[in-house]
PyMOL commands that place a pseudoatom at each C-alpha (Angstrom):
pseudoatom trace, name=CA, resn=MET, resi=1, chain=A, elem=C, hetatm=0, pos=[-7.553, -8.369, 4.084]
pseudoatom trace, name=CA, resn=THR, resi=2, chain=A, elem=C, hetatm=0, pos=[-8.241, -12.050, 4.483]
pseudoatom trace, name=CA, resn=ASP, resi=3, chain=A, elem=C, hetatm=0, pos=[-9.538, -14.898, 6.553]
pseudoatom trace, name=CA, resn=ASP, resi=4, chain=A, elem=C, hetatm=0, pos=[-7.332, -17.585, 4.985]
pseudoatom trace, name=CA, resn=ILE, resi=5, chain=A, elem=C, hetatm=0, pos=[-3.922, -16.166, 5.847]
pseudoatom trace, name=CA, resn=ALA, resi=6, chain=A, elem=C, hetatm=0, pos=[-1.055, -16.817, 3.448]
pseudoatom trace, name=CA, resn=THR, resi=7, chain=A, elem=C, hetatm=0, pos=[1.600, -19.329, 4.256]
pseudoatom trace, name=CA, resn=GLY, resi=8, chain=A, elem=C, hetatm=0, pos=[5.265, -18.563, 3.746]
pseudoatom trace, name=CA, resn=SER, resi=9, chain=A, elem=C, hetatm=0, pos=[8.475, -17.612, 5.443]
pseudoatom trace, name=CA, resn=PRO, resi=10, chain=A, elem=C, hetatm=0, pos=[9.192, -14.270, 7.147]
pseudoatom trace, name=CA, resn=ALA, resi=11, chain=A, elem=C, hetatm=0, pos=[10.169, -11.398, 4.899]
pseudoatom trace, name=CA, resn=SER, resi=12, chain=A, elem=C, hetatm=0, pos=[13.681, -11.481, 3.524]
pseudoatom trace, name=CA, resn=ASP, resi=13, chain=A, elem=C, hetatm=0, pos=[16.122, -8.767, 2.481]
pseudoatom trace, name=CA, resn=ALA, resi=14, chain=A, elem=C, hetatm=0, pos=[15.672, -9.563, -1.204]
pseudoatom trace, name=CA, resn=PRO, resi=15, chain=A, elem=C, hetatm=0, pos=[16.631, -6.825, -3.672]
pseudoatom trace, name=CA, resn=THR, resi=16, chain=A, elem=C, hetatm=0, pos=[13.917, -4.801, -5.377]
pseudoatom trace, name=CA, resn=PRO, resi=17, chain=A, elem=C, hetatm=0, pos=[12.823, -6.600, -8.589]
pseudoatom trace, name=CA, resn=PRO, resi=18, chain=A, elem=C, hetatm=0, pos=[12.205, -4.774, -11.877]
pseudoatom trace, name=CA, resn=ASP, resi=19, chain=A, elem=C, hetatm=0, pos=[8.446, -4.387, -11.197]
pseudoatom trace, name=CA, resn=GLY, resi=20, chain=A, elem=C, hetatm=0, pos=[9.174, -2.300, -8.095]
pseudoatom trace, name=CA, resn=TYR, resi=21, chain=A, elem=C, hetatm=0, pos=[7.894, -4.764, -5.526]
pseudoatom trace, name=CA, resn=VAL, resi=22, chain=A, elem=C, hetatm=0, pos=[9.675, -4.577, -2.168]
pseudoatom trace, name=CA, resn=GLY, resi=23, chain=A, elem=C, hetatm=0, pos=[9.482, -7.684, -0.006]
pseudoatom trace, name=CA, resn=ASP, resi=24, chain=A, elem=C, hetatm=0, pos=[9.689, -11.461, -0.037]
pseudoatom trace, name=CA, resn=PRO, resi=25, chain=A, elem=C, hetatm=0, pos=[8.950, -12.761, -3.569]
pseudoatom trace, name=CA, resn=ALA, resi=26, chain=A, elem=C, hetatm=0, pos=[7.373, -15.910, -2.116]
pseudoatom trace, name=CA, resn=VAL, resi=27, chain=A, elem=C, hetatm=0, pos=[4.776, -13.824, -0.289]
pseudoatom trace, name=CA, resn=ARG, resi=28, chain=A, elem=C, hetatm=0, pos=[3.906, -11.925, -3.463]
pseudoatom trace, name=CA, resn=GLU, resi=29, chain=A, elem=C, hetatm=0, pos=[3.636, -15.149, -5.477]
pseudoatom trace, name=CA, resn=GLU, resi=30, chain=A, elem=C, hetatm=0, pos=[1.392, -16.776, -2.868]
pseudoatom trace, name=CA, resn=TRP, resi=31, chain=A, elem=C, hetatm=0, pos=[-1.065, -13.894, -2.900]
pseudoatom trace, name=CA, resn=ASP, resi=32, chain=A, elem=C, hetatm=0, pos=[-0.917, -13.426, -6.681]
pseudoatom trace, name=CA, resn=SER, resi=33, chain=A, elem=C, hetatm=0, pos=[-1.926, -17.072, -6.990]
pseudoatom trace, name=CA, resn=ARG, resi=34, chain=A, elem=C, hetatm=0, pos=[-4.832, -16.650, -4.574]
pseudoatom trace, name=CA, resn=TYR, resi=35, chain=A, elem=C, hetatm=0, pos=[-6.186, -13.620, -6.387]
pseudoatom trace, name=CA, resn=ALA, resi=36, chain=A, elem=C, hetatm=0, pos=[-5.651, -15.114, -9.839]
pseudoatom trace, name=CA, resn=ASP, resi=37, chain=A, elem=C, hetatm=0, pos=[-7.813, -18.104, -8.891]
pseudoatom trace, name=CA, resn=ARG, resi=38, chain=A, elem=C, hetatm=0, pos=[-10.911, -15.881, -8.778]
pseudoatom trace, name=CA, resn=GLN, resi=39, chain=A, elem=C, hetatm=0, pos=[-12.174, -12.892, -10.734]
pseudoatom trace, name=CA, resn=GLN, resi=40, chain=A, elem=C, hetatm=0, pos=[-13.080, -11.295, -7.410]
pseudoatom trace, name=CA, resn=LEU, resi=41, chain=A, elem=C, hetatm=0, pos=[-11.859, -12.543, -4.042]
pseudoatom trace, name=CA, resn=TRP, resi=42, chain=A, elem=C, hetatm=0, pos=[-13.565, -10.101, -1.669]
pseudoatom trace, name=CA, resn=SER, resi=43, chain=A, elem=C, hetatm=0, pos=[-17.068, -8.607, -1.471]
pseudoatom trace, name=CA, resn=GLY, resi=44, chain=A, elem=C, hetatm=0, pos=[-16.183, -5.227, -2.995]
pseudoatom trace, name=CA, resn=ARG, resi=45, chain=A, elem=C, hetatm=0, pos=[-17.633, -3.442, 0.049]
pseudoatom trace, name=CA, resn=PRO, resi=46, chain=A, elem=C, hetatm=0, pos=[-15.687, -1.697, 2.834]
pseudoatom trace, name=CA, resn=ASN, resi=47, chain=A, elem=C, hetatm=0, pos=[-15.069, -3.614, 6.051]
pseudoatom trace, name=CA, resn=GLY, resi=48, chain=A, elem=C, hetatm=0, pos=[-17.665, -2.925, 8.727]
pseudoatom trace, name=CA, resn=ALA, resi=49, chain=A, elem=C, hetatm=0, pos=[-15.236, -2.227, 11.559]
pseudoatom trace, name=CA, resn=LEU, resi=50, chain=A, elem=C, hetatm=0, pos=[-13.452, 0.395, 9.460]
pseudoatom trace, name=CA, resn=VAL, resi=51, chain=A, elem=C, hetatm=0, pos=[-16.739, 2.105, 8.588]
pseudoatom trace, name=CA, resn=ALA, resi=52, chain=A, elem=C, hetatm=0, pos=[-17.803, 2.132, 12.241]
pseudoatom trace, name=CA, resn=GLU, resi=53, chain=A, elem=C, hetatm=0, pos=[-14.484, 3.299, 13.713]
pseudoatom trace, name=CA, resn=ALA, resi=54, chain=A, elem=C, hetatm=0, pos=[-13.618, 5.895, 11.063]
pseudoatom trace, name=CA, resn=ALA, resi=55, chain=A, elem=C, hetatm=0, pos=[-17.047, 7.507, 11.093]
pseudoatom trace, name=CA, resn=GLY, resi=56, chain=A, elem=C, hetatm=0, pos=[-16.084, 10.075, 13.730]
pseudoatom trace, name=CA, resn=LEU, resi=57, chain=A, elem=C, hetatm=0, pos=[-12.587, 10.811, 12.473]
pseudoatom trace, name=CA, resn=THR, resi=58, chain=A, elem=C, hetatm=0, pos=[-11.608, 13.936, 10.576]
pseudoatom trace, name=CA, resn=PRO, resi=59, chain=A, elem=C, hetatm=0, pos=[-10.313, 12.903, 7.141]
pseudoatom trace, name=CA, resn=GLY, resi=60, chain=A, elem=C, hetatm=0, pos=[-6.579, 13.279, 6.667]
pseudoatom trace, name=CA, resn=ARG, resi=61, chain=A, elem=C, hetatm=0, pos=[-3.771, 11.030, 5.486]
pseudoatom trace, name=CA, resn=VAL, resi=62, chain=A, elem=C, hetatm=0, pos=[-4.543, 7.322, 5.724]
pseudoatom trace, name=CA, resn=LEU, resi=63, chain=A, elem=C, hetatm=0, pos=[-2.533, 4.157, 5.113]
pseudoatom trace, name=CA, resn=ASP, resi=64, chain=A, elem=C, hetatm=0, pos=[-4.582, 1.109, 4.091]
pseudoatom trace, name=CA, resn=VAL, resi=65, chain=A, elem=C, hetatm=0, pos=[-2.422, -1.924, 4.937]
pseudoatom trace, name=CA, resn=GLY, resi=66, chain=A, elem=C, hetatm=0, pos=[-3.201, -4.976, 2.788]
pseudoatom trace, name=CA, resn=CYS, resi=67, chain=A, elem=C, hetatm=0, pos=[-5.665, -3.132, 0.581]
pseudoatom trace, name=CA, resn=GLY, resi=68, chain=A, elem=C, hetatm=0, pos=[-6.624, -6.156, -1.522]
pseudoatom trace, name=CA, resn=GLU, resi=69, chain=A, elem=C, hetatm=0, pos=[-8.966, -5.227, -4.345]
pseudoatom trace, name=CA, resn=GLY, resi=70, chain=A, elem=C, hetatm=0, pos=[-9.376, -1.718, -2.971]
pseudoatom trace, name=CA, resn=ALA, resi=71, chain=A, elem=C, hetatm=0, pos=[-12.834, -1.547, -1.365]
pseudoatom trace, name=CA, resn=ASP, resi=72, chain=A, elem=C, hetatm=0, pos=[-11.593, 0.127, 1.830]
pseudoatom trace, name=CA, resn=ALA, resi=73, chain=A, elem=C, hetatm=0, pos=[-9.257, 2.468, -0.051]
pseudoatom trace, name=CA, resn=LEU, resi=74, chain=A, elem=C, hetatm=0, pos=[-12.026, 3.638, -2.348]
pseudoatom trace, name=CA, resn=TRP, resi=75, chain=A, elem=C, hetatm=0, pos=[-14.455, 4.127, 0.555]
pseudoatom trace, name=CA, resn=LEU, resi=76, chain=A, elem=C, hetatm=0, pos=[-11.878, 6.238, 2.365]
pseudoatom trace, name=CA, resn=ALA, resi=77, chain=A, elem=C, hetatm=0, pos=[-11.110, 8.276, -0.757]
pseudoatom trace, name=CA, resn=ARG, resi=78, chain=A, elem=C, hetatm=0, pos=[-14.813, 8.969, -1.254]
pseudoatom trace, name=CA, resn=GLY, resi=79, chain=A, elem=C, hetatm=0, pos=[-14.903, 10.203, 2.334]
pseudoatom trace, name=CA, resn=GLY, resi=80, chain=A, elem=C, hetatm=0, pos=[-12.232, 12.827, 1.660]
pseudoatom trace, name=CA, resn=TRP, resi=81, chain=A, elem=C, hetatm=0, pos=[-9.172, 10.931, 2.898]
pseudoatom trace, name=CA, resn=ASP, resi=82, chain=A, elem=C, hetatm=0, pos=[-5.767, 11.215, 1.204]
pseudoatom trace, name=CA, resn=VAL, resi=83, chain=A, elem=C, hetatm=0, pos=[-5.215, 7.485, 0.679]
pseudoatom trace, name=CA, resn=THR, resi=84, chain=A, elem=C, hetatm=0, pos=[-2.028, 5.447, 0.423]
pseudoatom trace, name=CA, resn=ALA, resi=85, chain=A, elem=C, hetatm=0, pos=[-2.850, 1.773, -0.128]
pseudoatom trace, name=CA, resn=LEU, resi=86, chain=A, elem=C, hetatm=0, pos=[-0.266, -0.979, 0.340]
pseudoatom trace, name=CA, resn=GLU, resi=87, chain=A, elem=C, hetatm=0, pos=[-0.532, -4.523, -1.015]
pseudoatom trace, name=CA, resn=VAL, resi=88, chain=A, elem=C, hetatm=0, pos=[1.812, -7.440, -1.796]
pseudoatom trace, name=CA, resn=SER, resi=89, chain=A, elem=C, hetatm=0, pos=[-0.199, -8.858, -4.709]
pseudoatom trace, name=CA, resn=SER, resi=90, chain=A, elem=C, hetatm=0, pos=[0.217, -7.257, -8.121]
pseudoatom trace, name=CA, resn=VAL, resi=91, chain=A, elem=C, hetatm=0, pos=[-3.007, -8.949, -9.265]
pseudoatom trace, name=CA, resn=ALA, resi=92, chain=A, elem=C, hetatm=0, pos=[-4.956, -7.309, -6.435]
pseudoatom trace, name=CA, resn=LEU, resi=93, chain=A, elem=C, hetatm=0, pos=[-3.331, -3.927, -7.015]
pseudoatom trace, name=CA, resn=GLU, resi=94, chain=A, elem=C, hetatm=0, pos=[-4.227, -3.969, -10.707]
pseudoatom trace, name=CA, resn=ARG, resi=95, chain=A, elem=C, hetatm=0, pos=[-7.848, -4.651, -9.817]
pseudoatom trace, name=CA, resn=ALA, resi=96, chain=A, elem=C, hetatm=0, pos=[-7.872, -1.976, -7.126]
pseudoatom trace, name=CA, resn=ALA, resi=97, chain=A, elem=C, hetatm=0, pos=[-6.324, 0.622, -9.417]
pseudoatom trace, name=CA, resn=GLY, resi=98, chain=A, elem=C, hetatm=0, pos=[-8.879, -0.227, -12.104]
pseudoatom trace, name=CA, resn=HIS, resi=99, chain=A, elem=C, hetatm=0, pos=[-11.746, 0.271, -9.663]
pseudoatom trace, name=CA, resn=ALA, resi=100, chain=A, elem=C, hetatm=0, pos=[-10.270, 3.616, -8.616]
pseudoatom trace, name=CA, resn=ARG, resi=101, chain=A, elem=C, hetatm=0, pos=[-9.942, 4.760, -12.232]
pseudoatom trace, name=CA, resn=ASP, resi=102, chain=A, elem=C, hetatm=0, pos=[-13.524, 3.734, -12.956]
pseudoatom trace, name=CA, resn=ALA, resi=103, chain=A, elem=C, hetatm=0, pos=[-14.709, 5.692, -9.924]
pseudoatom trace, name=CA, resn=GLY, resi=104, chain=A, elem=C, hetatm=0, pos=[-12.556, 8.734, -10.684]
pseudoatom trace, name=CA, resn=LEU, resi=105, chain=A, elem=C, hetatm=0, pos=[-10.778, 8.473, -7.333]
pseudoatom trace, name=CA, resn=ALA, resi=106, chain=A, elem=C, hetatm=0, pos=[-7.144, 9.225, -6.577]
pseudoatom trace, name=CA, resn=VAL, resi=107, chain=A, elem=C, hetatm=0, pos=[-5.236, 6.645, -4.513]
pseudoatom trace, name=CA, resn=ARG, resi=108, chain=A, elem=C, hetatm=0, pos=[-1.485, 6.249, -4.032]
pseudoatom trace, name=CA, resn=TRP, resi=109, chain=A, elem=C, hetatm=0, pos=[-0.617, 2.555, -4.544]
pseudoatom trace, name=CA, resn=VAL, resi=110, chain=A, elem=C, hetatm=0, pos=[2.406, 0.893, -2.904]
pseudoatom trace, name=CA, resn=HIS, resi=111, chain=A, elem=C, hetatm=0, pos=[3.487, -2.599, -4.003]
pseudoatom trace, name=CA, resn=ALA, resi=112, chain=A, elem=C, hetatm=0, pos=[5.348, -3.853, -0.945]
pseudoatom trace, name=CA, resn=GLU, resi=113, chain=A, elem=C, hetatm=0, pos=[5.321, -5.738, 2.304]
pseudoatom trace, name=CA, resn=LEU, resi=114, chain=A, elem=C, hetatm=0, pos=[4.701, -3.365, 5.180]
pseudoatom trace, name=CA, resn=ALA, resi=115, chain=A, elem=C, hetatm=0, pos=[8.014, -4.001, 6.948]
pseudoatom trace, name=CA, resn=HIS, resi=116, chain=A, elem=C, hetatm=0, pos=[9.948, -3.281, 3.720]
pseudoatom trace, name=CA, resn=ALA, resi=117, chain=A, elem=C, hetatm=0, pos=[7.956, -0.328, 2.403]
pseudoatom trace, name=CA, resn=ALA, resi=118, chain=A, elem=C, hetatm=0, pos=[10.167, 2.402, 3.947]
pseudoatom trace, name=CA, resn=LEU, resi=119, chain=A, elem=C, hetatm=0, pos=[7.157, 4.641, 4.563]
pseudoatom trace, name=CA, resn=PRO, resi=120, chain=A, elem=C, hetatm=0, pos=[7.858, 8.080, 6.041]
pseudoatom trace, name=CA, resn=PRO, resi=121, chain=A, elem=C, hetatm=0, pos=[7.577, 7.671, 9.825]
pseudoatom trace, name=CA, resn=GLY, resi=122, chain=A, elem=C, hetatm=0, pos=[4.766, 9.426, 11.634]
pseudoatom trace, name=CA, resn=SER, resi=123, chain=A, elem=C, hetatm=0, pos=[3.062, 10.453, 8.409]
pseudoatom trace, name=CA, resn=PHE, resi=124, chain=A, elem=C, hetatm=0, pos=[-0.487, 9.056, 8.622]
pseudoatom trace, name=CA, resn=ASP, resi=125, chain=A, elem=C, hetatm=0, pos=[-3.475, 10.312, 10.597]
pseudoatom trace, name=CA, resn=LEU, resi=126, chain=A, elem=C, hetatm=0, pos=[-5.033, 6.839, 10.314]
pseudoatom trace, name=CA, resn=VAL, resi=127, chain=A, elem=C, hetatm=0, pos=[-3.339, 3.497, 9.766]
pseudoatom trace, name=CA, resn=SER, resi=128, chain=A, elem=C, hetatm=0, pos=[-5.989, 0.905, 8.933]
pseudoatom trace, name=CA, resn=ALA, resi=129, chain=A, elem=C, hetatm=0, pos=[-5.102, -2.794, 8.864]
pseudoatom trace, name=CA, resn=GLN, resi=130, chain=A, elem=C, hetatm=0, pos=[-8.196, -4.909, 8.257]
pseudoatom trace, name=CA, resn=TYR, resi=131, chain=A, elem=C, hetatm=0, pos=[-7.490, -8.637, 8.679]
pseudoatom trace, name=CA, resn=PRO, resi=132, chain=A, elem=C, hetatm=0, pos=[-3.859, -8.260, 7.551]
pseudoatom trace, name=CA, resn=ALA, resi=133, chain=A, elem=C, hetatm=0, pos=[-1.618, -11.245, 6.857]
pseudoatom trace, name=CA, resn=LEU, resi=134, chain=A, elem=C, hetatm=0, pos=[1.479, -9.803, 8.516]
pseudoatom trace, name=CA, resn=LEU, resi=135, chain=A, elem=C, hetatm=0, pos=[4.283, -12.293, 9.060]
pseudoatom trace, name=CA, resn=ARG, resi=136, chain=A, elem=C, hetatm=0, pos=[5.814, -12.394, 12.524]
pseudoatom trace, name=CA, resn=THR, resi=137, chain=A, elem=C, hetatm=0, pos=[9.570, -11.905, 12.856]
pseudoatom trace, name=CA, resn=PRO, resi=138, chain=A, elem=C, hetatm=0, pos=[11.898, -11.987, 15.880]
pseudoatom trace, name=CA, resn=ASP, resi=139, chain=A, elem=C, hetatm=0, pos=[12.361, -8.211, 15.730]
pseudoatom trace, name=CA, resn=ALA, resi=140, chain=A, elem=C, hetatm=0, pos=[8.612, -7.521, 15.503]
pseudoatom trace, name=CA, resn=ALA, resi=141, chain=A, elem=C, hetatm=0, pos=[9.238, -5.608, 12.271]
pseudoatom trace, name=CA, resn=ALA, resi=142, chain=A, elem=C, hetatm=0, pos=[5.623, -5.571, 11.067]
pseudoatom trace, name=CA, resn=GLU, resi=143, chain=A, elem=C, hetatm=0, pos=[4.225, -4.536, 14.447]
pseudoatom trace, name=CA, resn=ARG, resi=144, chain=A, elem=C, hetatm=0, pos=[6.736, -1.733, 14.766]
pseudoatom trace, name=CA, resn=ALA, resi=145, chain=A, elem=C, hetatm=0, pos=[6.093, -0.583, 11.186]
pseudoatom trace, name=CA, resn=LEU, resi=146, chain=A, elem=C, hetatm=0, pos=[2.385, -0.241, 11.973]
pseudoatom trace, name=CA, resn=LEU, resi=147, chain=A, elem=C, hetatm=0, pos=[3.107, 1.904, 15.010]
pseudoatom trace, name=CA, resn=ALA, resi=148, chain=A, elem=C, hetatm=0, pos=[5.832, 3.961, 13.340]
pseudoatom trace, name=CA, resn=ALA, resi=149, chain=A, elem=C, hetatm=0, pos=[3.535, 5.010, 10.487]
pseudoatom trace, name=CA, resn=VAL, resi=150, chain=A, elem=C, hetatm=0, pos=[1.030, 6.765, 12.782]
pseudoatom trace, name=CA, resn=ALA, resi=151, chain=A, elem=C, hetatm=0, pos=[1.396, 10.538, 13.163]
pseudoatom trace, name=CA, resn=PRO, resi=152, chain=A, elem=C, hetatm=0, pos=[1.164, 12.191, 16.600]
pseudoatom trace, name=CA, resn=GLY, resi=153, chain=A, elem=C, hetatm=0, pos=[-2.544, 12.560, 17.297]
pseudoatom trace, name=CA, resn=GLY, resi=154, chain=A, elem=C, hetatm=0, pos=[-3.306, 9.859, 14.745]
pseudoatom trace, name=CA, resn=VAL, resi=155, chain=A, elem=C, hetatm=0, pos=[-5.061, 6.513, 15.106]
pseudoatom trace, name=CA, resn=LEU, resi=156, chain=A, elem=C, hetatm=0, pos=[-4.057, 2.912, 14.528]
pseudoatom trace, name=CA, resn=LEU, resi=157, chain=A, elem=C, hetatm=0, pos=[-7.009, 0.646, 13.709]
pseudoatom trace, name=CA, resn=LEU, resi=158, chain=A, elem=C, hetatm=0, pos=[-6.143, -3.055, 13.614]
pseudoatom trace, name=CA, resn=VAL, resi=159, chain=A, elem=C, hetatm=0, pos=[-8.922, -5.597, 13.078]
pseudoatom trace, name=CA, resn=HIS, resi=160, chain=A, elem=C, hetatm=0, pos=[-8.706, -9.376, 12.877]
pseudoatom trace, name=CA, resn=HIS, resi=161, chain=A, elem=C, hetatm=0, pos=[-10.950, -12.411, 12.997]
pseudoatom trace, name=CA, resn=ALA, resi=162, chain=A, elem=C, hetatm=0, pos=[-11.480, -13.582, 16.569]
pseudoatom trace, name=CA, resn=GLY, resi=163, chain=A, elem=C, hetatm=0, pos=[-10.219, -17.069, 17.333]
pseudoatom trace, name=CA, resn=MET, resi=164, chain=A, elem=C, hetatm=0, pos=[-7.705, -17.400, 14.520]
pseudoatom trace, name=CA, resn=ASP, resi=165, chain=A, elem=C, hetatm=0, pos=[-4.808, -16.660, 16.849]
pseudoatom trace, name=CA, resn=THR, resi=166, chain=A, elem=C, hetatm=0, pos=[-5.652, -19.696, 18.992]
pseudoatom trace, name=CA, resn=GLN, resi=167, chain=A, elem=C, hetatm=0, pos=[-6.188, -22.223, 16.206]
pseudoatom trace, name=CA, resn=GLN, resi=168, chain=A, elem=C, hetatm=0, pos=[-3.928, -25.241, 15.926]
pseudoatom trace, name=CA, resn=PRO, resi=169, chain=A, elem=C, hetatm=0, pos=[-1.557, -25.570, 12.955]
pseudoatom trace, name=CA, resn=ASN, resi=170, chain=A, elem=C, hetatm=0, pos=[-3.289, -27.433, 10.151]
pseudoatom trace, name=CA, resn=ASP, resi=171, chain=A, elem=C, hetatm=0, pos=[-2.478, -29.454, 7.058]
pseudoatom trace, name=CA, resn=SER, resi=172, chain=A, elem=C, hetatm=0, pos=[-2.825, -26.435, 4.767]
pseudoatom trace, name=CA, resn=GLY, resi=173, chain=A, elem=C, hetatm=0, pos=[0.296, -24.931, 6.351]
pseudoatom trace, name=CA, resn=PHE, resi=174, chain=A, elem=C, hetatm=0, pos=[-1.447, -22.322, 8.480]
pseudoatom trace, name=CA, resn=ASP, resi=175, chain=A, elem=C, hetatm=0, pos=[0.187, -21.797, 11.881]
pseudoatom trace, name=CA, resn=PRO, resi=176, chain=A, elem=C, hetatm=0, pos=[-1.023, -18.835, 13.953]
pseudoatom trace, name=CA, resn=ALA, resi=177, chain=A, elem=C, hetatm=0, pos=[2.457, -18.522, 15.461]
pseudoatom trace, name=CA, resn=ASP, resi=178, chain=A, elem=C, hetatm=0, pos=[3.659, -17.269, 12.056]
pseudoatom trace, name=CA, resn=TYR, resi=179, chain=A, elem=C, hetatm=0, pos=[1.445, -14.181, 12.075]
pseudoatom trace, name=CA, resn=VAL, resi=180, chain=A, elem=C, hetatm=0, pos=[0.889, -10.892, 13.873]
pseudoatom trace, name=CA, resn=TRP, resi=181, chain=A, elem=C, hetatm=0, pos=[-2.284, -10.571, 15.965]
pseudoatom trace, name=CA, resn=PRO, resi=182, chain=A, elem=C, hetatm=0, pos=[-3.782, -7.498, 17.661]
pseudoatom trace, name=CA, resn=GLY, resi=183, chain=A, elem=C, hetatm=0, pos=[-2.583, -8.577, 21.110]
pseudoatom trace, name=CA, resn=MET, resi=184, chain=A, elem=C, hetatm=0, pos=[1.027, -8.520, 19.926]
pseudoatom trace, name=CA, resn=VAL, resi=185, chain=A, elem=C, hetatm=0, pos=[0.658, -4.940, 18.752]
pseudoatom trace, name=CA, resn=ALA, resi=186, chain=A, elem=C, hetatm=0, pos=[-1.166, -3.915, 21.931]
pseudoatom trace, name=CA, resn=ALA, resi=187, chain=A, elem=C, hetatm=0, pos=[1.741, -5.311, 23.966]
pseudoatom trace, name=CA, resn=LEU, resi=188, chain=A, elem=C, hetatm=0, pos=[4.092, -2.795, 22.306]
pseudoatom trace, name=CA, resn=LEU, resi=189, chain=A, elem=C, hetatm=0, pos=[2.022, 0.257, 23.179]
pseudoatom trace, name=CA, resn=ASP, resi=190, chain=A, elem=C, hetatm=0, pos=[3.690, 2.496, 25.742]
pseudoatom trace, name=CA, resn=GLY, resi=191, chain=A, elem=C, hetatm=0, pos=[2.923, 5.832, 27.370]
pseudoatom trace, name=CA, resn=ASP, resi=192, chain=A, elem=C, hetatm=0, pos=[2.920, 7.535, 23.980]
pseudoatom trace, name=CA, resn=TRP, resi=193, chain=A, elem=C, hetatm=0, pos=[-0.343, 5.750, 23.166]
pseudoatom trace, name=CA, resn=GLN, resi=194, chain=A, elem=C, hetatm=0, pos=[-3.904, 5.750, 24.456]
pseudoatom trace, name=CA, resn=VAL, resi=195, chain=A, elem=C, hetatm=0, pos=[-5.956, 2.603, 23.837]
pseudoatom trace, name=CA, resn=GLU, resi=196, chain=A, elem=C, hetatm=0, pos=[-9.463, 3.680, 22.820]
pseudoatom trace, name=CA, resn=VAL, resi=197, chain=A, elem=C, hetatm=0, pos=[-10.871, 0.253, 21.883]
pseudoatom trace, name=CA, resn=ASP, resi=198, chain=A, elem=C, hetatm=0, pos=[-9.527, -3.222, 22.622]
pseudoatom trace, name=CA, resn=GLU, resi=199, chain=A, elem=C, hetatm=0, pos=[-12.340, -5.729, 22.406]
pseudoatom trace, name=CA, resn=GLN, resi=200, chain=A, elem=C, hetatm=0, pos=[-14.023, -8.648, 20.706]
pseudoatom trace, name=CA, resn=ARG, resi=201, chain=A, elem=C, hetatm=0, pos=[-17.311, -7.774, 19.031]
pseudoatom trace, name=CA, resn=PRO, resi=202, chain=A, elem=C, hetatm=0, pos=[-19.769, -9.212, 16.502]
pseudoatom trace, name=CA, resn=ARG, resi=203, chain=A, elem=C, hetatm=0, pos=[-18.487, -8.662, 13.011]
pseudoatom trace, name=CA, resn=LEU, resi=204, chain=A, elem=C, hetatm=0, pos=[-20.222, -6.207, 10.691]
pseudoatom trace, name=CA, resn=ALA, resi=205, chain=A, elem=C, hetatm=0, pos=[-19.559, -8.333, 7.631]
pseudoatom trace, name=CA, resn=PRO, resi=206, chain=A, elem=C, hetatm=0, pos=[-20.190, -7.325, 4.029]
pseudoatom trace, name=CA, resn=GLU, resi=207, chain=A, elem=C, hetatm=0, pos=[-22.117, -9.982, 2.142]
pseudoatom trace, name=CA, resn=GLY, resi=208, chain=A, elem=C, hetatm=0, pos=[-20.168, -12.361, -0.058]
pseudoatom trace, name=CA, resn=GLY, resi=209, chain=A, elem=C, hetatm=0, pos=[-16.467, -12.775, -0.583]
pseudoatom trace, name=CA, resn=ALA, resi=210, chain=A, elem=C, hetatm=0, pos=[-13.928, -14.866, 1.273]
pseudoatom trace, name=CA, resn=GLY, resi=211, chain=A, elem=C, hetatm=0, pos=[-14.113, -14.623, 5.059]
pseudoatom trace, name=CA, resn=ALA, resi=212, chain=A, elem=C, hetatm=0, pos=[-17.867, -14.018, 5.208]
pseudoatom trace, name=CA, resn=HIS, resi=213, chain=A, elem=C, hetatm=0, pos=[-18.250, -16.991, 7.598]
pseudoatom trace, name=CA, resn=HIS, resi=214, chain=A, elem=C, hetatm=0, pos=[-16.340, -15.274, 10.423]
pseudoatom trace, name=CA, resn=THR, resi=215, chain=A, elem=C, hetatm=0, pos=[-18.738, -13.893, 13.028]
pseudoatom trace, name=CA, resn=ASP, resi=216, chain=A, elem=C, hetatm=0, pos=[-16.583, -11.968, 15.533]
pseudoatom trace, name=CA, resn=ASP, resi=217, chain=A, elem=C, hetatm=0, pos=[-13.799, -9.405, 15.272]
pseudoatom trace, name=CA, resn=LEU, resi=218, chain=A, elem=C, hetatm=0, pos=[-10.908, -8.428, 17.476]
pseudoatom trace, name=CA, resn=VAL, resi=219, chain=A, elem=C, hetatm=0, pos=[-10.707, -4.632, 17.262]
pseudoatom trace, name=CA, resn=LEU, resi=220, chain=A, elem=C, hetatm=0, pos=[-7.742, -2.593, 18.481]
pseudoatom trace, name=CA, resn=ARG, resi=221, chain=A, elem=C, hetatm=0, pos=[-7.954, 1.175, 18.133]
pseudoatom trace, name=CA, resn=ALA, resi=222, chain=A, elem=C, hetatm=0, pos=[-5.156, 3.243, 19.663]
pseudoatom trace, name=CA, resn=ARG, resi=223, chain=A, elem=C, hetatm=0, pos=[-4.292, 6.923, 19.423]
pseudoatom trace, name=CA, resn=ARG, resi=224, chain=A, elem=C, hetatm=0, pos=[-0.718, 8.159, 19.350]
pseudoatom trace, name=CA, resn=LEU, resi=225, chain=A, elem=C, hetatm=0, pos=[-0.409, 10.991, 21.855]
pseudoatom trace, name=CA, resn=ARG, resi=226, chain=A, elem=C, hetatm=0, pos=[3.058, 12.210, 20.882]
for i in range(1, 226): cmd.bond("trace and resi %d" % i, "trace and resi %d" % (i + 1))
show_as sticks, trace
zoom trace
């Protein structure tokens, strides 16, 4: 989703507001502000790691975590996937839904933080999280939500920018200790999972958009066996 991860506190148990959003209002407001600052934040092209890793998969049900302006969701829908796309920013979701309408593509949009979305467990053949800004909590709620969403036989694909997890806290408020990184998710994998890819590789970056300066990816791809 991003290279400049949002600041903010871990998700709260706030009630659902009238617009249907489920999650911490501060997180939604932070990302709404970021998207509202630009007419287009991202490149509009699908992420390279997703294209490479999904190429050999049989289309089925997919969850796009942190879908942003919808480039990945639309690419998956064009490829025959049944797409559910989750995003905290209403500004981003409106743009994504508009792109889908213009393209004549059907996507199921969910306005929520992942840990609060109450998605049906084990219901997705692919869970794709491309550079997600998932807040870390003591109970590892976001990590466990990623794993719980994957159906038996399905794949979790988690991609992040290499090196961000080891950066020092800075004046902008970014602290890597606040966020979920691929290694944290990998540490939760047990005998029910087979790790197919766990590596750092050169990034296949779409031109333009925020985050284009990052050169390497951390890629975790794991299959749920049962």
